[in-house]
DRENDO-1510 file (C-alpha; in Angstrom, 1 decimal, always signed):
<recs>
REC; n; res; u; v; w
REC; 1; MET; +7.0; -2.0; +1.6 .
REC; 2; THR; +7.0; -3.6; +5.0 .
REC; 3; ASP; +7.0; -1.7; +8.3 .
REC; 4; THR; +6.5; -3.4; +11.7 .
REC; 5; ALA; +4.9; -0.1; +12.9 .
REC; 6; TYR; +1.9; -0.7; +10.7 .
REC; 7; ASN; -1.2; -2.5; +12.0 .
REC; 8; HIS; -2.3; -6.0; +11.2 .
REC; 9; ALA; -4.4; -4.9; +8.2 .
REC; 10; TRP; -1.3; -3.5; +6.4 .
REC; 11; HIS; +0.5; -6.8; +6.6 .
REC; 12; ARG; -2.5; -8.9; +5.6 .
REC; 13; VAL; -3.7; -6.8; +2.7 .
REC; 14; LEU; -1.1; -4.3; +1.4 .
REC; 15; GLY; +2.3; -5.7; +2.5 .
REC; 16; ALA; +1.8; -9.4; +1.7 .
REC; 17; ARG; +4.0; -9.1; -1.4 .
REC; 18; HIS; +1.5; -11.1; -3.4 .
REC; 19; LEU; -1.9; -10.2; -4.8 .
REC; 20; THR; -4.6; -10.1; -2.2 .
REC; 21; LEU; -8.4; -10.1; -2.6 .
REC; 22; GLY; -11.0; -7.9; -1.0 .
REC; 23; LEU; -14.8; -7.5; -1.3 .
REC; 24; MET; -16.9; -4.4; -1.4 .
REC; 25; THR; -19.8; -4.5; +1.1 .
REC; 26; PRO; -22.7; -4.7; +1.4 .
REC; 27; LEU; -22.3; -7.7; -0.9 .
REC; 28; ALA; -26.0; -8.4; -1.6 .
REC; 29; ARG; -27.2; -4.9; -2.5 .
REC; 30; ALA; -30.7; -4.0; -3.3 .
REC; 31; SER; -31.1; -0.6; -5.1 .
REC; 32; GLY; -32.8; +1.9; -2.9 .
REC; 33; ALA; -32.9; -0.3; +0.2 .
REC; 34; PRO; -30.7; -0.7; +3.3 .
REC; 35; ALA; -28.6; -3.9; +3.6 .
REC; 36; ASP; -30.1; -7.0; +5.1 .
REC; 37; ILE; -28.0; -7.3; +8.3 .
REC; 38; ALA; -28.4; -11.0; +8.9 .
REC; 39; ARG; -27.5; -11.9; +5.3 .
REC; 40; GLU; -24.5; -9.5; +5.2 .
REC; 41; THR; -23.0; -10.6; +8.5 .
REC; 42; ALA; -23.3; -14.2; +7.4 .
REC; 43; LEU; -21.6; -13.4; +4.1 .
REC; 44; ALA; -18.9; -11.5; +5.9 .
REC; 45; ALA; -18.3; -14.4; +8.2 .
REC; 46; ARG; -18.1; -16.8; +5.4 .
REC; 47; ALA; -15.8; -14.6; +3.3 .
REC; 48; ASP; -13.5; -14.3; +6.4 .
REC; 49; ALA; -13.5; -18.1; +6.9 .
REC; 50; LEU; -12.6; -18.5; +3.2 .
REC; 51; GLY; -9.5; -16.3; +3.5 .
REC; 52; ILE; -10.8; -13.1; +1.8 .
REC; 53; ALA; -8.2; -10.5; +2.9 .
REC; 54; ALA; -10.4; -7.4; +3.3 .
REC; 55; LEU; -14.0; -6.2; +3.5 .
REC; 56; TRP; -14.6; -2.7; +2.2 .
REC; 57; THR; -17.4; -0.2; +2.2 .
REC; 58; ARG; -18.3; +3.2; +0.7 .
REC; 59; ASP; -19.2; +6.5; +2.4 .
REC; 60; VAL; -22.5; +7.9; +0.9 .
REC; 61; PRO; -23.7; +10.7; +3.2 .
REC; 62; LEU; -26.8; +11.6; +1.0 .
REC; 63; ILE; -28.9; +9.3; -1.2 .
REC; 64; VAL; -28.0; +10.8; -4.6 .
REC; 65; PRO; -28.7; +8.8; -7.8 .
REC; 66; GLN; -25.3; +8.2; -9.5 .
REC; 67; GLY; -23.6; +6.5; -12.4 .
REC; 68; SER; -24.9; +5.1; -15.6 .
REC; 69; THR; -27.5; +3.1; -13.7 .
REC; 70; ARG; -28.6; +6.1; -11.6 .
REC; 71; GLU; -28.4; +3.9; -8.6 .
REC; 72; ALA; -29.4; +5.6; -5.3 .
REC; 73; ALA; -27.3; +3.8; -2.8 .
REC; 74; VAL; -28.7; +3.5; +0.8 .
REC; 75; LEU; -25.7; +2.7; +2.9 .
REC; 76; ASP; -25.1; +2.8; +6.6 .
REC; 77; ASP; -22.4; +5.1; +8.1 .
REC; 78; PRO; -19.1; +3.4; +7.0 .
REC; 79; PHE; -17.5; +3.4; +10.5 .
REC; 80; ILE; -20.5; +1.9; +12.2 .
REC; 81; TRP; -21.1; -0.6; +9.4 .
REC; 82; LEU; -17.5; -1.8; +9.6 .
REC; 83; THR; -17.8; -2.2; +13.3 .
REC; 84; LEU; -20.7; -4.5; +12.7 .
REC; 85; LEU; -18.6; -6.5; +10.3 .
REC; 86; ALA; -15.7; -6.6; +12.8 .
REC; 87; GLY; -17.9; -8.4; +15.2 .
REC; 88; ALA; -18.8; -11.0; +12.5 .
REC; 89; THR; -15.2; -11.7; +11.5 .
REC; 90; ALA; -11.9; -12.6; +13.0 .
REC; 91; SER; -9.2; -12.0; +10.5 .
REC; 92; ALA; -10.4; -9.9; +7.5 .
REC; 93; ALA; -9.2; -6.3; +7.3 .
REC; 94; LEU; -11.9; -3.7; +7.2 .
REC; 95; GLY; -11.6; -0.6; +5.0 .
REC; 96; THR; -13.3; +2.5; +3.8 .
REC; 97; ALA; -13.2; +3.1; +0.0 .
REC; 98; ALA; -13.6; +5.9; +0.7 .
REC; 99; ALA; -14.5; +8.2; +3.5 .
REC; 100; VAL; -15.3; +11.6; +2.1 .
REC; 101; LEU; -12.9; +13.8; +3.9 .
REC; 102; PRO; -14.2; +17.3; +2.8 .
REC; 103; LEU; -17.5; +16.4; +4.4 .
REC; 104; ARG; -16.1; +15.2; +7.7 .
REC; 105; HIS; -14.1; +16.9; +10.5 .
REC; 106; PRO; -10.7; +15.3; +10.5 .
REC; 107; LEU; -10.6; +14.9; +14.3 .
REC; 108; HIS; -13.9; +13.0; +14.2 .
REC; 109; VAL; -12.4; +10.8; +11.4 .
REC; 110; ALA; -9.3; +10.3; +13.5 .
REC; 111; LYS; -11.4; +9.3; +16.6 .
REC; 112; ALA; -13.6; +6.9; +14.5 .
REC; 113; ALA; -10.5; +5.3; +12.8 .
REC; 114; TRP; -8.6; +4.8; +16.0 .
REC; 115; SER; -11.7; +3.3; +17.7 .
REC; 116; LEU; -12.4; +0.9; +14.9 .
REC; 117; ASP; -8.8; -0.2; +14.6 .
REC; 118; ARG; -8.6; -0.8; +18.4 .
REC; 119; LEU; -12.0; -2.6; +18.6 .
REC; 120; SER; -11.1; -4.8; +15.6 .
REC; 121; GLY; -7.7; -5.8; +16.8 .
REC; 122; GLY; -5.7; -3.7; +14.3 .
REC; 123; ARG; -7.7; -4.6; +11.2 .
REC; 124; PHE; -8.6; -1.1; +9.8 .
REC; 125; ILE; -7.5; +0.6; +6.6 .
REC; 126; LEU; -8.6; +4.2; +6.1 .
REC; 127; GLY; -9.3; +5.0; +2.5 .
REC; 128; LEU; -10.0; +8.7; +1.9 .
REC; 129; GLY; -11.5; +10.5; -1.1 .
REC; 130; SER; -12.7; +14.0; -2.0 .
REC; 131; GLY; -16.2; +12.9; -3.0 .
REC; 132; ASP; -17.8; +12.6; -6.4 .
REC; 133; ARG; -21.3; +13.9; -5.7 .
REC; 134; PRO; -21.4; +17.7; -6.0 .
REC; 135; GLU; -24.9; +17.7; -4.6 .
REC; 136; GLU; -23.5; +16.9; -1.1 .
REC; 137; LEU; -21.2; +19.9; -0.8 .
REC; 138; ALA; -23.7; +22.7; +0.0 .
REC; 139; PRO; -25.8; +20.6; +2.5 .
REC; 140; PHE; -22.6; +20.0; +4.5 .
REC; 141; GLY; -21.6; +23.6; +4.5 .
REC; 142; VAL; -18.6; +23.1; +2.2 .
REC; 143; ASP; -17.9; +26.5; +0.7 .
REC; 144; SER; -14.2; +26.0; +0.0 .
REC; 145; ALA; -12.6; +24.0; -2.9 .
REC; 146; PRO; -12.9; +20.3; -2.0 .
REC; 147; GLU; -9.3; +19.7; -3.2 .
REC; 148; VAL; -8.0; +22.3; -0.8 .
REC; 149; LEU; -10.1; +21.0; +2.1 .
REC; 150; PHE; -8.9; +17.5; +1.4 .
REC; 151; ARG; -5.2; +18.5; +1.7 .
REC; 152; GLU; -5.8; +20.5; +4.9 .
REC; 153; ARG; -7.9; +17.9; +6.6 .
REC; 154; TRP; -5.5; +15.1; +5.5 .
REC; 155; GLN; -2.7; +17.0; +7.3 .
REC; 156; THR; -4.7; +17.2; +10.5 .
REC; 157; LEU; -5.9; +13.7; +10.3 .
REC; 158; ALA; -2.5; +12.2; +9.6 .
REC; 159; ALA; -1.0; +14.1; +12.5 .
REC; 160; ALA; -3.8; +12.9; +14.8 .
REC; 161; LEU; -3.2; +9.3; +13.8 .
REC; 162; SER; +0.6; +9.5; +13.9 .
REC; 163; THR; +2.5; +7.1; +16.2 .
REC; 164; ASP; +5.2; +9.8; +16.5 .
REC; 165; ALA; +4.7; +12.2; +19.3 .
REC; 166; ARG; +6.8; +14.8; +17.5 .
REC; 167; VAL; +4.4; +14.8; +14.5 .
REC; 168; ARG; +1.5; +15.3; +16.9 .
REC; 169; ALA; +3.1; +18.4; +18.5 .
REC; 170; ASP; +1.8; +20.9; +16.0 .
REC; 171; LEU; -1.7; +19.4; +16.2 .
REC; 172; LEU; -1.7; +19.7; +20.0 .
REC; 173; GLU; -0.8; +23.4; +19.7 .
REC; 174; ASP; -4.0; +23.8; +17.7 .
REC; 175; THR; -6.2; +21.8; +20.1 .
REC; 176; GLY; -5.0; +23.4; +23.3 .
REC; 177; GLY; -2.9; +20.3; +24.1 .
REC; 178; HIS; -5.9; +18.0; +24.0 .
REC; 179; ALA; -5.5; +14.9; +21.8 .
REC; 180; PRO; -8.4; +13.1; +20.2 .
REC; 181; THR; -6.9; +9.7; +21.2 .
REC; 182; PRO; -4.0; +8.3; +23.1 .
REC; 183; LEU; -0.8; +8.1; +21.0 .
REC; 184; PRO; -1.5; +5.1; +18.6 .
REC; 185; THR; +0.8; +2.1; +19.0 .
REC; 186; ALA; +0.5; +1.1; +15.3 .
REC; 187; ARG; +0.0; +3.0; +12.1 .
REC; 188; ILE; -3.4; +2.8; +10.4 .
REC; 189; PRO; -2.7; +2.8; +6.6 .
REC; 190; LEU; -4.0; +5.9; +4.9 .
REC; 191; LEU; -5.0; +5.4; +1.2 .
REC; 192; ALA; -5.9; +8.0; -1.3 .
REC; 193; VAL; -8.9; +6.6; -3.2 .
REC; 194; GLY; -9.3; +7.9; -6.8 .
REC; 195; THR; -7.4; +11.0; -7.5 .
REC; 196; ALA; -9.0; +12.9; -4.6 .
REC; 197; ARG; -8.5; +15.9; -6.9 .
REC; 198; GLN; -4.8; +15.7; -6.1 .
REC; 199; SER; -1.7; +15.1; -8.3 .
REC; 200; LEU; -0.1; +11.7; -8.2 .
REC; 201; GLN; +3.0; +13.4; -6.8 .
REC; 202; TRP; +1.0; +14.7; -3.8 .
REC; 203; ILE; -0.5; +11.2; -3.2 .
REC; 204; ALA; +2.9; +9.6; -3.5 .
REC; 205; ALA; +4.3; +12.0; -0.9 .
REC; 206; HIS; +1.5; +11.8; +1.6 .
REC; 207; ALA; -0.4; +8.5; +1.3 .
REC; 208; ASP; +0.6; +5.0; +2.3 .
REC; 209; GLY; -0.9; +3.7; -1.0 .
REC; 210; TRP; -3.2; +4.6; -3.9 .
REC; 211; ALA; -6.5; +2.9; -4.9 .
REC; 212; THR; -7.9; +3.5; -8.3 .
REC; 213; TYR; -10.5; +1.9; -10.6 .
REC; 214; HIS; -10.3; -0.8; -13.3 .
REC; 215; ARG; -8.9; +0.2; -16.7 .
REC; 216; GLU; -8.1; -1.8; -19.8 .
REC; 217; GLU; -4.8; -3.6; -19.1 .
REC; 218; ALA; -2.5; -1.6; -21.2 .
REC; 219; ARG; -3.9; +1.7; -19.8 .
REC; 220; GLN; -3.6; +0.4; -16.3 .
REC; 221; GLN; +0.0; -0.6; -16.9 .
REC; 222; GLY; +0.5; +3.1; -17.9 .
REC; 223; ARG; -1.1; +4.3; -14.6 .
REC; 224; ILE; +1.1; +2.0; -12.6 .
REC; 225; ALA; +4.1; +3.3; -14.3 .
REC; 226; LEU; +3.1; +6.9; -13.5 .
REC; 227; TRP; +2.5; +5.8; -9.9 .
REC; 228; GLN; +6.0; +4.3; -9.6 .
REC; 229; ARG; +7.5; +7.4; -11.2 .
REC; 230; ALA; +5.7; +9.6; -8.7 .
REC; 231; LEU; +7.1; +7.4; -5.9 .
REC; 232; GLU; +10.6; +7.9; -7.2 .
REC; 233; GLU; +10.1; +11.6; -7.4 .
REC; 234; ARG; +8.3; +12.3; -4.2 .
REC; 235; ALA; +8.7; +9.3; -1.9 .
REC; 236; GLY; +12.4; +8.5; -2.3 .
REC; 237; GLY; +11.6; +5.4; -4.3 .
REC; 238; VAL; +9.8; +3.8; -1.3 .
REC; 239; ALA; +7.4; +1.1; -2.6 .
REC; 240; LYS; +3.8; +1.9; -1.8 .
REC; 241; PRO; +0.9; -0.4; -2.9 .
REC; 242; PHE; -1.3; +0.1; -5.9 .
REC; 243; VAL; -4.9; -1.0; -5.2 .
REC; 244; GLN; -7.4; -1.6; -8.0 .
REC; 245; SER; -11.2; -1.9; -7.8 .
REC; 246; LEU; -13.0; -4.4; -10.1 .
REC; 247; GLN; -16.7; -4.8; -11.0 .
REC; 248; LEU; -17.0; -8.6; -11.3 .
REC; 249; GLU; -19.7; -11.0; -12.4 .
REC; 250; LEU; -18.2; -14.4; -11.7 .
REC; 251; LEU; -19.9; -16.9; -14.0 .
REC; 252; ALA; -20.8; -20.4; -13.0 .
REC; 253; ASP; -19.0; -21.9; -16.1 .
REC; 254; PRO; -15.3; -22.0; -15.0 .
REC; 255; ASP; -14.2; -21.9; -18.6 .
REC; 256; ALA; -16.2; -18.9; -19.7 .
REC; 257; PRO; -14.0; -16.3; -21.3 .
REC; 258; ALA; -13.6; -12.8; -20.0 .
REC; 259; GLU; -15.9; -10.1; -21.3 .
REC; 260; ALA; -15.6; -6.4; -20.6 .
REC; 261; LEU; -18.1; -4.7; -18.2 .
REC; 262; GLU; -18.2; -1.1; -17.2 .
REC; 263; LEU; -15.2; -0.8; -14.9 .
REC; 264; GLY; -14.7; -4.5; -14.8 .
REC; 265; LEU; -15.2; -8.0; -16.1 .
REC; 266; ARG; -17.6; -10.9; -16.6 .
REC; 267; ALA; -15.7; -14.1; -16.5 .
REC; 268; GLY; -15.3; -17.7; -15.4 .
REC; 269; ARG; -12.8; -18.5; -12.7 .
REC; 270; ARG; -10.0; -19.6; -15.0 .
REC; 271; ALA; -10.1; -16.4; -17.1 .
REC; 272; LEU; -10.3; -14.4; -13.8 .
REC; 273; LEU; -7.2; -16.1; -12.4 .
REC; 274; GLY; -5.3; -15.4; -15.6 .
REC; 275; TYR; -6.3; -11.8; -15.3 .
REC; 276; PHE; -5.2; -11.7; -11.7 .
REC; 277; GLU; -1.8; -13.2; -12.7 .
REC; 278; ARG; -1.3; -10.5; -15.2 .
REC; 279; MET; -2.3; -7.6; -12.9 .
REC; 280; ALA; +0.0; -8.9; -10.1 .
REC; 281; ALA; +2.8; -9.0; -12.6 .
REC; 282; LEU; +2.1; -5.3; -13.5 .
REC; 283; GLY; +2.2; -4.3; -9.8 .
REC; 284; VAL; -1.3; -4.5; -8.4 .
REC; 285; ALA; -1.1; -5.4; -4.7 .
REC; 286; HIS; -4.8; -5.7; -3.8 .
REC; 287; MET; -7.9; -6.3; -5.9 .
REC; 288; LEU; -11.0; -4.8; -4.5 .
REC; 289; VAL; -13.9; -6.7; -6.0 .
REC; 290; ASN; -17.5; -5.5; -6.3 .
REC; 291; LEU; -19.6; -8.5; -7.1 .
REC; 292; GLN; -22.6; -8.3; -9.3 .
REC; 293; GLY; -24.8; -10.2; -11.7 .
REC; 294; PRO; -27.8; -12.6; -11.4 .
REC; 295; ARG; -25.8; -15.5; -10.0 .
REC; 296; PRO; -26.3; -15.6; -6.2 .
REC; 297; ILE; -23.7; -13.7; -4.3 .
REC; 298; GLU; -23.2; -16.5; -1.9 .
REC; 299; GLU; -22.1; -18.8; -4.8 .
REC; 300; GLN; -19.7; -16.2; -6.1 .
REC; 301; VAL; -18.1; -15.6; -2.7 .
REC; 302; GLU; -17.8; -19.4; -2.2 .
REC; 303; GLU; -16.1; -19.9; -5.5 .
REC; 304; LEU; -13.7; -17.0; -5.0 .
REC; 305; GLY; -12.7; -18.4; -1.6 .
REC; 306; ARG; -12.4; -22.0; -2.6 .
REC; 307; GLU; -10.8; -21.7; -6.1 .
REC; 308; ILE; -9.1; -18.3; -6.3 .
REC; 309; VAL; -7.9; -17.3; -2.8 .
REC; 310; PRO; -5.7; -20.4; -2.3 .
REC; 311; ARG; -3.8; -19.6; -5.6 .
REC; 312; LEU; -3.1; -15.9; -4.7 .
REC; 313; PRO; +0.1; -16.5; -2.7 .
REC; 314; THR; +1.8; -17.6; -5.9 .
REC; 315; LEU; +1.0; -14.3; -7.6 .
REC; 316; ALA; +4.0; -12.2; -6.6 .
REC; 317; VAL; +3.5; -8.4; -7.0 .
REC; 318; ARG; +6.2; -6.8; -9.2 .
</recs>
């Protein structure tokens, strides 16, 4: 899907028609500690110079242990964090994966998204989720079903960020005629991240794309087929990008075979490139990589940029 009304981030990351590569930040994470600002901005600048298409971050309002490792992530506010990275980069898109919409007022999100997109020169992608930490609901005063709040707040947010004055009309009735921003001149892509407690049909009808996690290849092929079917049913067959996250340990041996990790792979670069080729052929438009492992992150970023990124334009998305 191409649309000149979208911002620069869309065309660089989601509308390139070949597989693109993004990195989750902070890149050099220390469990239970905030990111090292100097190291992270240097990594972001280097990734940008190497042609990495996007830098992403998560929204973790409360420090809640999570996952099989019970990691308690200490992350900066995503919009402020990405503004920092915007100042350290020139071309890479900047995205949330994902802002937790049931915990945030949609007009505040609209204001932050518009501001970040404007200050970065059109480089922002707004990924939205319903949250996966039940412990956060009560402290934020959420007493309605998160899935219902997500839909209601999405509607308000999408209207606030619309480039069409007619779409904004209903919103302005609810705000006494006072808009949170001037009418945007370019569309900020809105992605649903995970299921957001919604059906694929709802996501296909309302989002500009869908981001989901790594699965075994045959299972992911099935999910992509379901996504394409939902687009046929609810989006008139309009192509919308499928984004996949990937936990990755890039090994120093370029010939090391791929081994399964939880939600990802451990592999050398040749096996990784083969995997990327297959996923692009299945329909994955963007691979959101979360680097891990004992090998220095700087080395992994450098190898991805030098050895993988130059080959991505040959990996056409089906």
